[in-house]
C-alpha positions in Angstrom: 0.0 0.0 0.0 2.8 2.4 0.9 4.5 1.7 -2.4 1.3 2.5 -4.3 1.0 5.8 -2.5 4.6 6.7 -3.3 4.0 6.0 -6.9 0.8 8.0 -6.9 2.5 10.9 -5.1 5.4 10.8 -7.6 3.1 10.9 -10.6 1.0 13.7 -9.0 4.1 15.8 -8.3 5.3 15.2 -11.8 1.9 16.4 -13.2 2.2 19.5 -11.1 5.7 20.1 -12.3 4.5 19.8 -15.9 1.8 22.3 -15.1 4.5 24.7 -13.8 6.4 24.4 -17.1 3.2 24.9 -19.2 2.3 28.0 -17.1 5.7 29.6 -17.4 6.0 28.8 -21.2 2.4 30.3 -21.7 3.2 33.4 -19.7 6.5 33.9 -21.4 4.9 33.4 -24.9 2.2 35.8 -24.0 4.7 38.4 -22.8 6.9 37.9 -25.9 4.0 38.4 -28.3 3.0 41.6 -26.5 6.6 42.9 -26.5 6.8 42.2 -30.3 3.4 43.9 -30.9 4.6 46.9 -28.9 7.9 47.1 -30.8 6.2 46.7 -34.2 3.6 49.3 -33.6 5.9 51.8 -31.7 2.7 52.7 -29.8 2.6 51.2 -26.3 -1.2 51.6 -26.0 -2.5 49.2 -23.4 0.7 47.1 -23.6 3.1 49.2 -21.7 6.2 47.6 -20.3 4.6 47.8 -16.9 1.4 46.1 -18.1 3.4 43.3 -19.9 5.5 42.8 -16.7 2.4 42.7 -14.5 0.8 39.9 -16.6 4.0 37.8 -16.8 4.7 38.2 -13.1 1.2 37.0 -12.4 1.9 33.8 -14.4 5.2 33.3 -12.5 3.4 33.7 -9.2 0.9 31.0 -10.1 3.7 28.8 -11.3 5.5 29.2 -8.0 2.5 28.0 -6.0 2.2 24.9 -8.2 5.9 24.2 -7.8 5.6 24.4 -4.0 2.7 22.0 -4.1 4.7 19.5 -6.1 7.6 19.8 -3.6 5.2 19.2 -0.7 3.8 16.1 -2.4 7.2 14.7 -3.1 8.2 15.1 0.6 4.8 14.0 2.1 5.3 10.3 1.6 7.8 8.8 4.1 10.2 11.8 4.4 13.6 11.7 5.9 14.9 14.6 8.0 17.1 15.5 5.0 14.0 15.7 2.8 12.2 17.8 5.4 15.1 20.2 5.7 15.3 20.6 1.9 11.6 21.2 1.7 11.8 23.8 4.5 14.5 25.7 2.6 12.7 25.5 -0.8 9.4 26.5 0.8 11.0 29.4 2.5 12.7 30.6 -0.7 9.6 30.2 -2.8 7.3 31.7 -0.2 9.7 34.7 0.0 9.7 35.0 -3.8 5.9 34.8 -3.9 5.5 37.4 -1.1 7.7 40.0 -2.7 6.5 39.3 -6.2 2.8 39.6 -5.1 3.7 42.9 -3.3 5.2 44.2 -6.5 2.3 43.2 -8.5 -0.1 44.9 -6.1 2.1 48.1 -6.1 2.3 48.2 -9.9 -1.4 47.5 -10.2 -2.3 50.3 -7.9 0.0 52.7 -9.8 -1.5 51.6 -13.1 -5.1 52.1 -11.7 -4.2 55.6 -10.4 -2.7 56.6 -13.8 -5.8 55.4 -15.6 -8.1 57.4 -13.3 -5.8 60.5 -13.7 -6.0 60.1 -17.5 -9.8 59.9 -17.5 -10.1 63.0 -15.2 -7.5 65.0 -17.1 
């Protein structure tokens, strides 16, 4: 039974890691297309550098959450103290990255909203 659980956990973690790759590739592709459109038109319009970064950062943030989930699943089945220590370090790093990235996203989002309101009023 334990071996079956380990196999299931391993495949589940692998699927989450595949999801991480797909999310990052999609976000990077979307950002690249928007950058190319911005360069081709020479008119930033709605795709300013800030807006492109904001969308891509959101995809990265989602990918970090899935990656942390995959790490937790890998460690959840019969962990050693070494595995727990590695998970703690990885979780701390990814949580820190997520926290600061989310804070930056909110900060940029608020600035963008304020600029849109000012443009409508002005």
